[in-house]
C-alpha positions as CSV (number, residue, x, y, z in Angstrom):
1,X,0.0,0.0,0.0
2,X,1.3,3.4,-0.8
3,X,0.1,6.6,0.8
4,X,0.7,10.0,-0.8
5,X,0.7,13.3,0.9
6,X,-0.2,16.0,-1.6
7,X,0.8,19.6,-0.9
8,X,1.2,22.7,-2.9
9,X,4.4,21.8,-4.8
10,X,5.1,25.4,-5.8
11,X,5.1,26.4,-2.1
12,X,7.4,23.4,-1.3
13,X,9.7,24.4,-4.1
14,X,10.0,28.0,-3.0
15,X,10.7,27.0,0.6
16,X,13.4,24.6,-0.5
17,X,15.1,27.1,-2.8
18,X,15.0,29.7,-0.1
19,X,16.8,27.4,2.4
20,X,19.6,26.7,0.0
21,X,21.7,23.7,-1.1
22,X,22.3,22.3,2.4
23,X,18.6,22.1,2.8
24,X,18.2,19.9,-0.2
25,X,20.5,17.4,1.5
26,X,18.2,17.2,4.5
27,X,15.0,16.5,2.4
28,X,15.5,12.7,2.6
29,X,15.8,12.9,6.4
30,X,12.8,15.2,6.7
31,X,10.7,12.9,4.5
32,X,11.6,9.9,6.7
33,X,10.8,11.8,9.9
34,X,7.4,12.8,8.4
35,X,6.6,9.2,7.4
36,X,7.5,7.9,10.8
37,X,5.3,10.6,12.3
38,X,2.6,9.3,9.9
39,X,2.9,5.8,11.4
40,X,2.5,7.3,14.9
41,X,-0.7,9.1,13.7
42,X,-2.1,5.8,12.3
43,X,-1.2,3.8,15.4
44,X,-2.6,6.5,17.9
45,X,-5.8,6.9,15.9
46,X,-6.5,3.2,15.6
47,X,-5.7,2.6,19.3
48,X,-8.4,5.2,20.0
49,X,-10.8,3.2,17.9
50,X,-10.9,5.7,15.0
51,X,-10.2,5.3,11.3
52,X,-10.3,7.6,8.3
53,X,-14.1,7.9,8.5
54,X,-14.5,8.3,12.3
55,X,-15.2,5.6,14.8
56,X,-14.7,2.1,13.6
57,X,-17.9,-0.1,13.3
58,X,-18.4,-2.5,16.2
59,X,-17.2,-6.0,15.9
60,X,-19.8,-8.6,14.9
61,X,-21.2,-10.6,17.8
62,X,-19.5,-13.8,16.5
63,X,-16.1,-12.1,16.3
64,X,-16.6,-10.4,19.6
65,X,-17.2,-13.9,21.2
66,X,-14.0,-15.1,19.5
67,X,-12.0,-12.2,20.9
68,X,-13.4,-12.7,24.4
69,X,-12.4,-16.4,24.2
70,X,-8.9,-15.3,23.5
71,X,-8.8,-12.8,26.4
72,X,-9.2,-9.7,24.2
73,X,-11.5,-6.8,24.9
74,X,-14.4,-5.4,22.8
75,X,-12.6,-2.2,21.9
76,X,-12.3,-1.9,18.1
77,X,-8.6,-0.9,17.8
78,X,-7.4,-3.3,15.1
79,X,-5.0,-4.9,17.5
80,X,-5.6,-8.6,18.2
81,X,-1.9,-9.6,18.3
82,X,-0.3,-6.2,17.4
83,X,1.5,-7.7,14.5
84,X,-0.3,-5.9,11.7
85,X,0.2,-2.3,13.0
86,X,3.6,-3.3,14.4
87,X,4.7,-4.3,10.9
88,X,4.4,-0.8,9.6
89,X,7.7,0.8,8.5
90,X,8.8,3.7,6.4
91,X,11.5,4.4,3.8
92,X,12.4,7.6,2.0
93,X,14.4,8.8,-1.0
94,X,15.3,12.4,-2.0
95,X,11.9,12.9,-3.5
96,X,9.3,10.8,-1.6
97,X,8.6,8.7,1.5
98,X,6.5,5.6,1.7
99,X,4.8,3.8,4.6
100,X,4.5,0.1,4.1
101,X,4.0,-3.2,5.9
102,X,7.3,-5.2,6.3
103,X,5.6,-8.6,6.1
104,X,3.3,-9.5,3.2
105,X,0.9,-11.4,5.4
106,X,0.3,-8.2,7.4
107,X,-0.1,-6.1,4.2
108,X,-2.8,-8.6,3.1
109,X,-4.4,-8.4,6.5
110,X,-4.4,-4.6,6.4
111,X,-6.0,-4.6,2.9
112,X,-8.8,-6.9,4.2
113,X,-9.3,-4.9,7.4
114,X,-9.2,-1.6,5.5
115,X,-12.2,-2.6,3.4
116,X,-14.6,-2.5,6.4
117,X,-12.5,-0.3,8.7
118,X,-10.4,2.1,6.6
119,X,-7.4,3.2,8.6
120,X,-4.4,3.4,6.3
121,X,-4.2,7.0,5.2
122,X,-4.6,10.5,6.5
123,X,-7.4,13.0,7.0
124,X,-7.0,16.6,5.7
125,X,-6.1,17.7,9.2
126,X,-3.5,15.0,9.6
127,X,-2.0,15.8,6.2
128,X,-1.6,19.4,7.3
129,X,0.1,18.2,10.5
130,X,2.4,16.0,8.4
131,X,3.3,19.0,6.2
132,X,4.2,21.0,9.3
133,X,6.4,18.1,10.6
134,X,8.1,18.0,7.2
135,X,8.9,21.8,7.2
136,X,10.0,21.8,10.8
137,X,12.3,18.9,10.1
138,X,13.9,20.9,7.3
139,X,14.9,23.7,9.7
């Protein structure tokens, strides 16, 4: 899964040119810091039971019974074992950053979970926050 953060590219270009050549060298690092912050946003939001469209729908009665039989609670936080969200990682280049799942099994699980409970991505407010993190990391 790939997540893009769209921003005003002209504004980004102006800010980068203004900062000079040494700033260009720090773009890769700033992108990585931004992506890692993005992972934290996703983890914090899901732990609170919220996805991209607000609160997650409740678990089905059958699945809730299964969770209880395994000693898990009824909170919808997408964390049965913690492996799926714990598998998120980030990589960056000089021009983009990507958040991905390190294990293919967890990526498939996330794709399935994301159909009913969309969580992998960012709201407009979160994208604005990520943009601020990026520009702060460039300073």
